[in-house]
C-alpha positions as CSV (number, residue, x, y, z in Angstrom):
1,X,0.0,0.0,0.0
2,X,1.4,3.4,-1.0
3,X,1.5,6.3,1.3
4,X,-0.8,9.1,0.2
5,X,0.2,12.6,1.3
6,X,-2.7,14.9,2.1
7,X,-2.2,18.6,1.6
8,X,-4.4,21.2,3.3
9,X,-4.9,23.4,0.2
10,X,-5.7,20.6,-2.3
11,X,-9.2,19.2,-2.9
12,X,-9.9,15.7,-1.7
13,X,-9.2,12.9,-4.3
14,X,-12.0,11.8,-6.5
15,X,-13.6,8.4,-5.9
16,X,-13.9,5.8,-8.7
17,X,-16.8,6.3,-11.1
18,X,-19.8,4.1,-10.6
19,X,-20.2,1.2,-13.1
20,X,-22.3,2.1,-16.2
21,X,-24.8,-0.7,-15.5
22,X,-25.7,0.7,-12.1
23,X,-27.0,4.1,-13.5
24,X,-30.5,4.1,-14.7
25,X,-30.8,6.4,-17.7
26,X,-34.2,7.2,-19.1
27,X,-34.4,8.5,-22.7
28,X,-37.5,10.6,-23.4
29,X,-38.1,11.3,-27.1
30,X,-39.9,14.5,-27.8
31,X,-41.4,15.3,-31.2
32,X,-39.3,17.6,-33.3
33,X,-41.1,20.9,-33.7
34,X,-39.9,24.0,-35.4
35,X,-40.2,27.3,-33.7
36,X,-42.2,30.0,-35.6
37,X,-40.1,32.9,-36.8
38,X,-40.3,36.1,-34.8
39,X,-41.9,38.9,-36.7
40,X,-39.6,41.6,-38.0
41,X,-39.4,44.7,-35.9
42,X,-40.9,47.8,-37.6
43,X,-39.8,51.2,-36.5
44,X,-42.2,54.1,-37.0
45,X,-40.8,57.6,-37.0
46,X,-43.2,60.1,-35.6
47,X,-42.8,63.4,-37.3
48,X,-41.5,64.5,-40.6
49,X,-38.2,63.3,-41.9
50,X,-36.4,65.6,-44.3
51,X,-36.8,64.4,-47.9
52,X,-33.5,66.0,-49.0
53,X,-30.9,64.8,-46.5
54,X,-32.9,61.9,-45.0
55,X,-31.3,62.6,-41.6
56,X,-32.9,65.7,-40.1
57,X,-36.4,66.2,-38.7
58,X,-38.7,68.8,-40.3
59,X,-39.9,71.3,-37.7
60,X,-42.5,74.0,-38.1
61,X,-41.5,77.6,-37.3
62,X,-43.5,80.9,-37.4
63,X,-42.2,83.5,-39.8
64,X,-41.3,87.0,-38.6
65,X,-44.0,88.5,-40.9
66,X,-46.6,86.1,-39.5
67,X,-45.7,87.1,-35.9
68,X,-45.9,90.8,-36.8
69,X,-49.4,90.3,-38.5
70,X,-50.5,88.3,-35.4
71,X,-49.6,91.1,-33.1
72,X,-50.8,94.0,-35.2
73,X,-54.1,92.6,-36.4
74,X,-54.8,90.5,-33.2
75,X,-57.9,88.5,-33.8
76,X,-57.5,87.9,-37.5
77,X,-53.7,88.2,-37.4
78,X,-53.5,84.9,-35.5
79,X,-55.0,83.1,-38.4
80,X,-52.4,84.7,-40.7
81,X,-49.7,83.8,-38.3
82,X,-50.8,80.1,-38.3
83,X,-51.1,80.0,-42.1
84,X,-47.7,81.5,-42.6
85,X,-45.8,78.8,-40.8
86,X,-42.6,77.5,-42.4
87,X,-41.3,73.9,-42.3
88,X,-37.6,73.7,-42.0
89,X,-35.1,70.8,-41.6
90,X,-33.0,71.0,-38.4
91,X,-30.1,69.3,-40.1
92,X,-29.6,70.8,-43.6
93,X,-31.7,73.9,-43.2
94,X,-33.9,73.4,-46.3
95,X,-37.3,75.1,-46.0
96,X,-40.5,73.6,-47.3
97,X,-43.6,75.5,-48.2
């Protein structure tokens, strides 16, 4: 019989594996089913995208003339101010009518 040295920092030695015949293995066959494909993610951009640069967002701004008409001709001037809005891209600066 050989002397076995036991070190404090080493893990204990492994025991011999159990014989194969002693282990009960149950094989369960499941029907092969395919998973349905996930639907593609659709991204909706709320607001207007610039048709020229395709990067910027089109924002509406009031013109200086529309603001002056709104102040000078108060009740009807507000209608003029709202009708004289200008759509402008915040990236390339192109203005749309």
